[in-house]
C-alpha positions as CSV (number, residue, x, y, z in Angstrom):
1,X,0.0,0.0,0.0
2,X,1.4,3.4,-1.0
3,X,0.7,6.4,1.2
4,X,1.3,9.9,0.1
5,X,2.2,12.4,2.7
6,X,2.5,16.1,2.2
7,X,4.5,18.3,4.5
8,X,5.2,22.0,4.7
9,X,8.9,22.8,5.4
10,X,9.4,26.5,6.3
11,X,12.1,28.0,4.2
12,X,14.0,31.2,4.9
13,X,14.6,33.6,2.0
14,X,18.3,33.1,2.5
15,X,18.1,29.3,2.0
16,X,20.2,28.1,-0.9
17,X,19.0,25.6,-3.4
18,X,21.4,23.0,-1.9
19,X,19.9,23.5,1.6
20,X,16.4,23.2,0.2
21,X,17.4,20.0,-1.6
22,X,19.0,18.6,1.6
23,X,15.9,19.3,3.6
24,X,13.7,17.7,0.9
25,X,16.0,14.6,0.9
26,X,16.0,14.4,4.7
27,X,12.2,14.7,4.7
28,X,11.8,12.0,2.0
29,X,14.2,9.7,3.9
30,X,12.3,10.2,7.1
31,X,9.0,9.4,5.4
32,X,10.5,6.2,3.9
33,X,11.9,5.2,7.3
34,X,8.6,5.8,9.0
35,X,6.8,3.5,6.5
36,X,9.5,0.8,7.0
37,X,9.4,1.2,10.8
38,X,5.7,0.5,10.9
39,X,6.4,-3.0,9.5
40,X,9.7,-3.6,11.3
41,X,10.3,-5.3,14.7
42,X,11.3,-2.9,17.5
43,X,14.9,-1.5,17.3
44,X,17.5,-2.5,19.8
45,X,18.5,-0.1,22.6
46,X,21.6,1.2,20.7
47,X,21.2,2.8,17.2
48,X,23.3,0.7,14.7
49,X,23.5,1.6,11.1
50,X,25.1,-0.3,8.3
51,X,27.2,1.7,5.9
52,X,27.8,0.4,2.4
53,X,31.5,-0.6,2.1
54,X,32.1,0.4,5.7
55,X,31.9,-1.3,9.1
56,X,29.0,-0.9,11.5
57,X,28.9,2.2,13.7
58,X,27.0,3.2,16.8
59,X,25.7,6.7,17.5
60,X,25.2,7.0,21.2
61,X,24.9,9.6,23.9
62,X,27.7,9.2,26.4
63,X,28.3,10.5,29.9
64,X,30.7,13.3,29.6
65,X,34.0,13.0,31.6
66,X,34.3,16.8,31.8
67,X,31.8,18.6,34.2
68,X,31.8,21.6,31.8
69,X,30.1,19.4,29.2
70,X,26.3,19.1,29.6
71,X,25.6,16.6,26.8
72,X,27.8,14.5,24.5
73,X,27.1,12.3,21.5
74,X,29.7,10.0,20.0
75,X,29.8,8.0,16.8
76,X,31.9,4.9,17.5
77,X,33.2,3.1,14.5
78,X,34.5,-0.5,14.4
79,X,37.1,-1.8,12.0
80,X,40.3,-0.7,10.4
81,X,41.0,3.1,10.4
82,X,38.0,3.6,12.7
83,X,39.6,6.7,14.1
84,X,39.3,8.4,10.7
85,X,35.5,8.2,10.7
86,X,34.7,9.3,14.2
87,X,32.3,12.2,14.9
88,X,31.6,13.8,18.3
89,X,29.1,16.5,19.3
90,X,29.0,18.2,22.7
91,X,27.3,21.0,24.4
92,X,29.3,23.0,27.0
93,X,28.1,24.6,30.2
94,X,28.0,28.3,30.6
95,X,27.2,29.0,26.9
96,X,23.9,30.7,26.0
97,X,22.1,28.4,23.6
98,X,20.5,31.4,21.9
99,X,23.9,33.1,21.3
100,X,25.1,33.6,17.8
101,X,27.7,30.8,18.2
102,X,28.8,28.5,21.0
103,X,26.0,26.2,22.1
104,X,27.4,23.1,20.4
105,X,30.8,21.9,19.1
106,X,31.2,19.1,16.5
107,X,34.5,17.3,15.9
108,X,35.2,15.5,12.7
109,X,38.2,13.1,12.9
110,X,38.6,12.8,9.1
111,X,39.7,16.5,9.0
112,X,42.9,15.5,10.8
113,X,43.9,13.4,7.8
114,X,42.5,15.2,4.8
115,X,44.8,18.1,4.0
116,X,44.9,18.6,0.2
117,X,43.0,21.7,-1.0
118,X,40.5,20.4,-3.5
119,X,39.2,17.5,-1.4
120,X,39.7,19.3,1.9
121,X,37.6,22.2,0.7
122,X,34.8,19.9,-0.6
123,X,34.7,18.0,2.8
124,X,34.6,21.3,4.8
125,X,31.9,22.8,2.6
126,X,29.8,19.6,2.8
127,X,30.1,19.4,6.6
128,X,29.1,23.1,7.0
129,X,26.2,22.6,4.7
130,X,25.0,19.5,6.6
131,X,25.2,21.4,9.9
132,X,23.3,24.4,8.6
133,X,20.5,22.0,7.5
134,X,20.0,20.7,11.0
135,X,16.8,22.1,12.6
136,X,17.5,24.7,15.2
137,X,20.8,25.9,13.9
138,X,21.3,29.7,13.8
139,X,25.0,29.8,12.9
140,X,28.0,27.6,11.9
141,X,31.6,28.7,12.4
142,X,34.8,26.6,12.0
143,X,36.4,26.8,15.5
144,X,39.5,24.7,14.6
145,X,40.8,22.5,11.9
146,X,38.6,19.6,13.0
147,X,35.9,21.4,15.0
148,X,32.8,23.4,14.0
149,X,31.0,25.5,16.6
150,X,27.2,25.9,16.0
151,X,24.7,28.2,17.6
152,X,21.0,27.6,18.2
153,X,19.1,24.9,19.9
154,X,19.7,21.7,17.7
155,X,19.7,18.1,18.9
156,X,23.2,16.7,19.5
157,X,22.1,13.5,17.9
158,X,20.9,15.4,14.8
159,X,24.3,17.2,14.6
160,X,26.3,14.0,14.9
161,X,24.0,12.1,12.4
162,X,24.2,14.9,9.8
163,X,28.0,15.1,9.8
164,X,28.3,11.3,10.0
165,X,26.2,11.1,6.8
166,X,28.7,13.4,5.0
167,X,31.7,11.3,6.2
168,X,29.9,8.1,5.1
169,X,29.1,9.5,1.7
170,X,32.6,10.6,1.1
171,X,34.2,7.5,2.8
172,X,35.3,6.0,-0.5
173,X,37.1,9.3,-1.4
174,X,38.6,9.5,2.0
175,X,39.9,5.9,1.8
176,X,41.4,6.6,-1.7
177,X,42.9,9.9,-0.5
178,X,44.6,8.1,2.5
179,X,45.8,5.3,0.2
180,X,47.2,7.7,-2.4
181,X,48.9,10.0,0.1
182,X,50.3,7.1,2.2
183,X,49.5,9.2,5.3
184,X,51.9,8.1,8.1
185,X,49.5,9.3,10.8
186,X,47.6,6.1,10.4
């Protein structure tokens, strides 16, 4: 049985065509997942996702070791070079969630290894675009080589999931890049 669902997605006049397409893709993916979930058995306690040509990973909320961190989400990856595909999102204490920047930080391990301009620029742009598409985001700023600082009131899980999707989509290029550059850091 096919169901048709219409949804209104509010768009700001500043939204680019890419952001609009990403939101449309996310909505379509969500609708397909909802239809599948209705027929699927209950999911296990931990969220596990299979990535094509990649090992399984878990996205989970962890108890922060640092008392200054209020909430933390970590993407754990199993398999060779697992450190390359890690993504962490955390919200620090003392920062105003309505401030222009600073409510969340997102670390992307792959950025430690990808250092050549054409591919590095593509990966940076894709990460920033994915973060801007997360509901509740008001601003995205690169805080460091591997860290983005985002303002607003997004979900930590949504931030980590959005960036993990970019890393997964570009995983074959990341693997090829690491193979071609013979990066000694691995």
